[in-house]
N, C-alpha and C positions, 0 to 999 in steps of 0.2 A: 566527593559527593556520592551518595548511595544511588544505586541503580533505580530504585523505586521513585525517589525524588526527581531524578533526571527524567524518567519516563513520564511522570505527571506534568512536568514543565513542557516536554515535547508535545504531549497530548493536548495541552492547553493551547498551543499555537495552531492546532487544527480546528479548534472549536468555532471559529468565525465562519468558515465556509463549509464545514462537514457536519453531517449528522453523526453523533457519537453514541456508541453503546459501550457500557463498561460492565465488567464482571462484578457480580454482587449487587447489581442495581435492584431497585424495588420492583421493576416491571419484569415479570417472568417471560413475557412475549418477546423481549429484547435479549435473547440469549446470545452469548458470545461464543464463537467457535473455540474449542479446546485446542491447544494450550495457551491461547492468547488472552491477555487481560483486558483488551479493548479493541474495538473495530470502529472505523470511520468510513462514511460513504458520502461521495459527492456525485451529483447528477446535474447535467446541463442539457438544455434543449434549445436549439436555435432554428429560426425559420427566416427565409428571405422571400420577399414579395415584389411584384412589379405593379406599382401604383395602388392596387387594391388587394385586400386579403384573399379574395377568390382567385387571384392570379399568383399562386404560390410557385416560386421558382425552385426552392429546395428547402430541405429541413435536415437537421442532423442532431444526433444524440451522442453525448459523451458521458462516461461514468468512470469513477475510480473507487476502489475498495482498498482501504488501508488496514493492515493488521499490526498490532503492537505486542511485542513479546519482551518480557523482562525475566532475567535469571541471574543467579549468582555467578555461574560459570557456564560458558558456551564452548562446547567441543565440536569437533567435526561431525560426529554422528547426529547430535541434536540440531545442528545447523541444517544439515541435509533433510532431516525430518520436518522441521518447521517451514522451510522454504517450499517443500513439496506440498504440505498441507495448505499453505497460504495460496499457492498458485491454483491448486485444485478447487479450494473453496471460493476463491475469488471469481472463478469463472463458472461455478456451479449455478444452475438455474438460468444461465444466459443463453439466449437463442439469437444468432445473428440475423439481421434483416437489412433491407435497403433503407438507407437513412441513418444507419448506425455508423458512427465515425470511429470511436475507440472505446474499449473497456480495459482499463489498466488495473493492475494489482501491485500494491506497494507493501513491503514488509519493513517495519522499523524495529530494530533489535537494540535493547539496552541491557548490558550485562556488566557486572562488577569486573569480571575477567573474561577475556576472549582468548582462547588458546591460539598459539602461533599459526598452526596449519589452518584453523577455521578463519582466522583473521585474513590470511592470504587468499583463501578460497572464495571469500565473499566477492572479491573483485572479478572473479571468473564466472560467477553464476549468472545465467541468462535464460530467459524464457521469452518467446515471442510467438504469436500465432496470427496468421492472416486468414480472413474468411472470404472465400471465393475471390482470391487474388486481390484483396482489399476492396472489392466492390461492395462488400458488406462490412467493411471495417477491419480492425485489427485489435490485438491485445498485446501489451508489453508488461514486463516485470521490473519493478524498481526495488532496490534493496539498499538500506543504509544501516550501519551498526555503530554504536557508541560503547566504548569501554569506559564505564563511569569512573573507575579508580584512577585512570591516567588521562581521561578526556580525549583519547585517541578515537578518530572517526575513520571508518572505511566504508566504501560503497561500490556497487557495480557500475557499469557504464551509464545506465539510465538513472541510477540513484544519485548521481552527482548533483542534480538539481536540488536535492534535499540536504546537501552538506551544510549550507548556511543556516537552515532551520535548526539542525541538530547542534551545530557549533554555537548558536546564539544563546543556548542555555548556560 
């Protein structure tokens, strides 16, 4: 399977719950961060009340920003470059506040070939950030990669939850 076909199938699995922006779309206001071909955003807001709405007990916001990267060959240098861009851009414009639960960043990589050292390094990549000792929430980084030519999947510790989504294609 070609990496572009596999990436489209993975992206389709996100369409139900995420707002998706694709590179080359008709709307210029929905620009996608370079070098990614698509981005997906999920936001959730919950509130808890005691009997009436005016007696609000708590509220919390969660968000996730997913970046999709496709290439013919992924080496160690490119891996480190795109994971740094995804983490930085995923948290850009975010200001922690009370009521914020989490803002997570996810990177999905689909490549025809992933070099051995990059394939092994993916399992060790981690980013995590706590805001005011988690009183204002936290941010985590998930990473999953698919080598389309062999259908091998690798992921970091938090990216394990995405394994089934990627393998389902």
